[in-house]
C-alpha positions as CSV (number, residue, x, y, z in Angstrom):
1,M,-29.4,2.5,-7.0
2,E,-27.5,3.5,-3.9
3,A,-25.4,0.8,-2.3
4,K,-26.5,-0.3,1.2
5,G,-23.8,0.3,3.6
6,D,-22.6,-1.8,6.4
7,S,-23.3,0.0,9.7
8,S,-21.6,-2.5,12.0
9,F,-18.7,-0.3,12.7
10,T,-17.8,3.0,14.1
11,S,-15.2,4.9,12.1
12,V,-12.1,6.4,13.8
13,T,-12.9,9.9,12.3
14,S,-16.2,9.7,14.3
15,L,-14.4,8.7,17.5
16,T,-11.9,11.6,17.3
17,K,-14.9,14.1,17.2
18,K,-15.9,13.0,20.6
19,F,-12.7,14.6,22.2
20,Q,-12.0,11.4,24.1
21,Q,-8.7,11.6,26.1
22,N,-8.2,7.7,26.0
23,I,-8.7,5.4,23.0
24,P,-11.5,2.7,23.4
25,Q,-10.1,-0.6,24.8
26,Q,-10.6,-2.5,21.4
27,Y,-7.8,-0.3,19.8
28,V,-5.3,-1.0,22.6
29,L,-2.6,-3.5,21.5
30,P,-0.9,-6.2,23.6
31,P,2.3,-4.7,25.0
32,S,4.5,-6.8,22.6
33,Q,2.8,-5.4,19.6
34,R,2.9,-1.7,20.7
35,P,5.2,0.9,19.0
36,N,8.3,2.3,20.9
37,P,8.2,6.0,20.2
38,T,11.3,6.4,22.4
39,L,13.3,4.1,20.3
40,A,11.9,5.2,17.0
41,G,13.4,8.6,17.6
42,H,16.9,7.2,17.7
43,I,16.7,4.8,14.8
44,S,16.2,6.1,11.3
45,T,16.2,4.4,8.0
46,S,17.7,6.1,5.0
47,L,15.8,4.7,2.2
48,P,17.6,4.8,-1.2
49,V,16.4,7.9,-3.1
50,I,16.5,7.2,-6.9
51,D,16.4,9.9,-9.4
52,L,14.1,8.7,-12.2
53,S,15.3,11.4,-14.6
54,M,18.1,8.9,-15.3
55,M,15.6,6.9,-17.3
56,D,15.7,9.5,-20.0
57,H,19.5,9.2,-20.5
58,P,20.8,6.0,-21.9
59,A,24.2,6.7,-20.4
60,H,22.7,6.6,-17.0
61,K,20.3,3.8,-17.5
62,S,22.5,1.0,-16.3
63,K,23.3,3.1,-13.1
64,L,19.5,3.3,-12.5
65,I,19.1,-0.4,-12.9
66,N,21.9,-1.2,-10.5
67,Q,20.4,1.3,-7.8
68,V,17.1,-0.3,-8.2
69,H,18.5,-3.9,-7.9
70,D,20.5,-2.8,-4.8
71,A,17.4,-1.2,-3.1
72,C,15.1,-4.2,-4.1
73,S,17.5,-6.9,-2.8
74,Q,18.5,-5.0,0.4
75,L,15.4,-3.4,1.6
76,G,12.4,-3.9,-0.8
77,F,11.7,-0.2,-0.5
78,F,13.0,2.8,-2.1
79,Q,11.9,6.4,-2.8
80,V,11.8,8.1,-6.2
81,I,12.3,11.8,-7.0
82,N,11.9,13.4,-10.7
83,H,9.1,10.8,-11.3
84,G,7.2,12.9,-13.7
85,I,4.0,13.4,-11.5
86,P,3.5,17.2,-10.9
87,T,3.4,18.1,-7.2
88,S,0.0,19.8,-7.8
89,V,-1.5,16.5,-9.1
90,M,-0.1,14.6,-6.0
91,Q,-1.5,17.4,-3.8
92,D,-4.9,17.7,-5.4
93,A,-5.4,13.9,-4.8
94,L,-4.5,14.2,-1.1
95,D,-6.8,17.4,-0.7
96,S,-9.7,15.5,-2.2
97,A,-9.0,12.6,0.2
98,E,-9.1,15.0,3.1
99,E,-12.5,16.4,1.8
100,F,-13.9,13.0,1.6
101,F,-12.9,11.9,5.1
102,D,-14.4,15.2,6.4
103,L,-17.8,14.5,5.0
104,P,-20.7,13.7,7.3
105,S,-20.6,9.9,8.4
106,D,-23.9,9.0,6.6
107,E,-22.5,10.2,3.2
108,K,-19.5,7.8,3.7
109,M,-21.3,4.9,5.1
110,C,-23.1,4.1,1.9
111,F,-19.8,2.7,0.7
112,A,-19.3,0.7,3.9
113,L,-19.2,-2.8,2.7
114,T,-17.8,-6.0,4.3
115,D,-17.0,-7.9,1.1
116,V,-13.4,-7.3,0.3
117,H,-14.2,-8.1,-3.5
118,K,-16.3,-5.0,-4.0
119,P,-14.7,-2.5,-6.3
120,V,-15.4,0.5,-4.0
121,R,-15.3,-0.1,-0.2
122,Y,-15.2,2.4,2.8
123,G,-14.2,0.7,6.0
124,T,-12.0,1.0,9.2
125,S,-9.1,-0.9,10.8
126,M,-8.0,-3.9,8.6
127,N,-10.9,-6.3,8.6
128,H,-13.2,-5.1,11.4
129,G,-15.0,-8.4,11.2
130,M,-12.0,-10.6,11.9
131,D,-9.6,-8.2,13.8
132,K,-9.2,-9.1,17.5
133,V,-7.7,-5.5,18.0
134,F,-8.9,-2.6,15.9
135,Y,-6.5,-0.1,14.1
136,W,-6.7,3.7,14.0
137,R,-7.5,4.1,10.4
138,D,-10.4,4.9,8.1
139,F,-10.0,4.0,4.4
140,I,-11.7,4.1,1.1
141,K,-10.6,1.7,-1.6
142,H,-11.6,1.7,-5.3
143,Y,-10.4,-0.1,-8.5
144,A,-8.8,2.1,-11.0
145,N,-7.6,0.2,-14.1
146,P,-9.0,0.8,-16.6
147,I,-10.2,4.0,-15.1
148,S,-13.1,4.3,-17.5
149,E,-14.6,1.0,-16.2
150,W,-14.5,2.1,-12.4
151,I,-14.6,5.7,-12.0
152,H,-18.4,6.2,-12.2
153,L,-18.5,4.0,-9.0
154,W,-16.2,6.3,-7.0
155,P,-17.7,8.8,-4.6
156,S,-19.4,11.8,-6.4
157,N,-18.9,13.9,-3.3
158,P,-16.7,15.9,-2.8
159,P,-17.6,17.2,-6.3
160,T,-13.9,17.2,-7.6
161,Y,-13.0,13.8,-6.0
162,R,-13.3,11.8,-9.2
163,E,-11.5,14.5,-11.3
164,K,-8.6,15.0,-8.8
165,M,-8.2,11.4,-7.7
166,G,-8.6,10.2,-11.3
167,S,-5.9,12.4,-12.5
168,Y,-3.5,11.1,-9.9
169,A,-4.5,7.5,-10.5
170,K,-3.8,7.7,-14.3
171,A,-0.5,9.4,-13.6
172,V,0.7,6.9,-11.1
173,N,-0.5,3.9,-13.2
174,A,1.8,5.3,-16.0
175,L,4.7,5.5,-13.4
176,Q,4.1,2.1,-12.2
177,K,4.5,0.7,-15.9
178,K,7.9,2.4,-16.2
179,L,9.0,1.2,-12.6
180,T,8.0,-2.4,-13.4
181,E,10.3,-2.3,-16.5
182,V,13.2,-1.2,-14.5
183,V,12.6,-3.7,-11.6
184,L,12.3,-6.5,-14.3
185,E,15.5,-5.4,-15.9
186,S,17.3,-5.3,-12.6
187,L,16.2,-9.1,-12.2
188,G,17.7,-9.9,-15.6
189,L,14.3,-10.4,-17.2
190,N,13.2,-9.0,-20.4
191,V,11.2,-5.7,-20.0
192,N,8.4,-7.3,-21.8
193,Y,8.0,-10.2,-19.4
194,L,4.4,-10.8,-18.7
195,H,3.8,-7.4,-20.5
196,D,0.1,-7.8,-21.1
197,D,-0.6,-9.2,-17.6
198,F,1.1,-6.2,-16.2
199,K,-0.7,-3.8,-18.6
200,E,-4.0,-5.2,-17.9
201,G,-3.4,-5.7,-14.1
202,S,-5.4,-4.5,-11.3
203,Q,-4.9,-1.1,-9.7
204,V,-6.4,-0.5,-6.3
205,M,-6.3,3.0,-4.8
206,A,-6.3,2.6,-1.1
207,V,-7.0,6.1,0.4
208,N,-6.2,6.1,4.1
209,C,-6.8,8.6,7.0
210,Y,-5.0,8.1,10.2
211,P,-6.5,10.7,12.7
212,S,-4.4,12.1,15.5
213,C,-4.4,9.6,18.2
214,P,-4.4,10.7,22.1
215,E,-2.4,7.6,22.9
216,P,-0.2,6.7,20.0
217,D,2.0,4.5,22.1
218,L,-0.9,2.0,22.7
219,A,-2.1,1.7,19.1
220,L,-1.3,1.5,15.4
221,G,-2.6,2.8,12.2
222,M,-1.9,-0.5,10.5
223,P,-0.3,-3.6,11.8
224,A,2.8,-5.3,10.3
225,H,1.9,-6.8,6.9
226,T,3.1,-7.0,3.4
227,D,1.3,-5.9,0.3
228,F,0.2,-8.8,-2.0
229,G,0.6,-7.3,-5.5
230,T,3.6,-6.3,-7.7
231,L,4.4,-2.7,-6.7
232,T,2.9,-0.2,-4.3
233,I,3.4,3.5,-4.9
234,L,2.8,5.6,-1.8
235,N,1.8,9.4,-1.6
236,Q,1.6,10.9,1.8
237,T,1.3,14.0,3.8
238,D,3.5,13.1,6.7
239,Q,5.9,10.7,8.2
240,G,4.3,7.6,9.7
241,L,5.5,4.6,7.8
242,E,7.9,2.1,9.4
243,I,9.7,-1.0,7.9
244,M,11.2,-4.0,9.6
245,D,14.9,-4.3,8.9
246,H,16.9,-7.4,8.7
247,D,17.4,-7.4,12.5
248,K,13.6,-7.4,13.0
249,K,13.9,-3.8,14.3
250,W,11.3,-1.2,13.2
251,R,12.6,1.8,11.5
252,P,10.8,5.0,10.5
253,V,10.9,6.0,6.8
254,P,11.8,9.7,6.4
255,F,9.3,11.9,4.7
256,I,10.5,13.8,1.7
257,K,8.2,16.3,0.1
258,G,7.4,15.5,-3.5
259,A,8.9,12.0,-3.4
260,L,6.9,8.9,-3.7
261,I,7.7,5.6,-1.8
262,V,7.9,2.4,-3.9
263,Q,7.6,-1.0,-2.3
264,L,7.7,-4.5,-3.5
265,G,4.7,-6.7,-3.0
266,D,4.3,-10.5,-2.7
267,Q,3.8,-11.1,-6.3
268,L,7.2,-9.7,-7.2
269,E,8.8,-11.8,-4.4
270,V,7.2,-14.8,-6.1
271,I,8.2,-13.8,-9.7
272,S,11.8,-13.1,-8.4
273,N,11.9,-16.6,-6.9
274,G,12.9,-15.0,-3.6
275,R,15.7,-12.9,-4.9
276,Y,13.6,-9.9,-3.8
277,K,11.4,-9.9,-0.8
278,S,8.2,-8.0,0.2
279,I,9.1,-6.4,3.5
280,P,6.7,-6.0,6.5
281,H,5.7,-2.5,7.1
282,R,3.3,-0.7,9.5
283,V,1.9,2.7,10.4
284,I,2.5,4.6,13.7
285,L,0.4,7.4,14.9
286,N,0.8,11.0,16.0
287,M,-0.8,12.8,18.9
288,Q,-1.0,16.2,17.2
289,R,-1.5,15.4,13.5
290,K,-3.6,13.4,11.3
291,R,-1.9,11.7,8.3
292,L,-3.3,11.0,4.9
293,S,-1.8,8.6,2.4
294,I,-2.8,7.3,-1.0
295,A,-1.4,3.8,-1.8
296,S,-1.7,2.7,-5.4
297,L,-1.6,-1.1,-5.3
298,H,-0.7,-2.8,-8.5
299,S,-1.1,-6.6,-9.1
300,M,-1.9,-9.0,-12.0
301,K,-5.6,-9.4,-12.9
302,L,-7.8,-11.2,-10.2
303,D,-7.7,-14.5,-11.9
304,T,-4.1,-14.4,-13.2
305,K,-1.8,-17.0,-11.5
306,V,1.7,-15.9,-10.8
307,G,4.7,-18.2,-10.3
308,P,8.5,-17.8,-10.3
309,A,9.8,-16.6,-13.6
310,P,11.2,-19.7,-15.4
311,E,14.6,-17.8,-16.1
312,L,15.1,-17.5,-12.4
313,V,14.6,-21.2,-11.6
314,D,17.5,-23.7,-12.0
315,E,19.3,-26.4,-10.0
316,Q,20.7,-23.9,-7.6
317,H,17.5,-21.9,-7.3
318,P,14.6,-24.4,-7.3
319,A,11.1,-23.0,-7.5
320,A,10.5,-21.6,-4.0
321,Y,6.9,-20.7,-4.3
322,K,3.6,-22.1,-5.6
323,E,1.5,-20.1,-8.0
324,G,-1.2,-17.6,-6.5
325,S,-3.6,-15.0,-7.8
326,F,-5.0,-11.7,-6.5
327,G,-8.4,-13.2,-6.3
328,E,-7.1,-16.0,-4.1
329,F,-5.5,-13.4,-1.9
330,L,-8.9,-11.7,-1.5
331,D,-10.5,-14.9,-0.6
332,Y,-7.9,-15.6,2.0
333,I,-8.1,-12.2,3.8
334,S,-11.9,-12.3,3.9
335,A,-11.6,-15.3,6.2
336,T,-8.3,-14.8,7.9
337,S,-6.8,-12.0,10.1
338,L,-3.7,-10.8,8.3
339,T,-2.3,-9.7,11.7
340,E,-1.9,-13.4,12.4
341,Y,-1.0,-15.0,9.1
342,K,0.7,-13.8,5.9
343,Y,-0.7,-15.1,2.5
344,I,2.8,-15.2,1.0
345,D,3.6,-17.8,3.6
346,M,1.0,-19.9,2.1
347,L,2.7,-19.8,-1.2
348,K,6.1,-20.9,-0.1
349,N,7.3,-24.4,-1.1
350,P,8.4,-26.6,1.9
């Protein structure tokens, strides 16, 4: 039976086909929240670039762990090269995403659902039912682990979507397992810490389209937010991601072809008892080019409660967070605008 879509929104892709010179008023941000493209051109962020081929050489493993520790404790973001996912698999997934967003509107709208708990969901903005200002983004999100349980629910058009996106989803999930072990080691934890919970955890593929925007200085593709899960691994076609540094300044993340961006989520901040932080990030827009990205969001299973690792709690470092779960996070964002409140703040102990 075909899903009944939610027709209460207009996708940004549809708006751009009307050749408007100005963006609709509901996308215009208050002045204090607007990006500053002039400033962005002068401030750059050199994310650590970590060569994962060192994982295969025991003599270099400790150097790799130290690099990951420095990146996680200082920025919460890093890029990886020699990560083992063929460039062709990464590109095929991005190509299939572009083909999906280019479909006629009615073929996509059958996936347009307001319930954030649904395993496949097409939408726009962040939460178009709650947002006071809309964001210049269309997305489709779908669960992917275990892939055999979910792939039959994914779009069947374009015809190669499931094959191409599925190949990438499996590859990036395998990469996530390796990265998680390294991050745990960098915290001084055993690589098998919560092994089954990580293995059986949730993987959500958030496939995003940020069309070219006629007024990119007035709008954003996504507002400042943190990701809830453990790790997010980002594949993209162009630069557009910005992260907030320690001085509360927005800094663009350079685009390196073939590299993947790794960012820590709220669950890892909780597990680390605050030693590592999930860092606010946002997406800026481009007047000439659209940008596509595929964020593979990894977390524990929906109902698995996550708290600080006992090994990282002592008299000097009391438990700084309460337990929380992915399911509770979804309940929270279905009733709250993430542009105003962060779920991680609800977990922090006074």
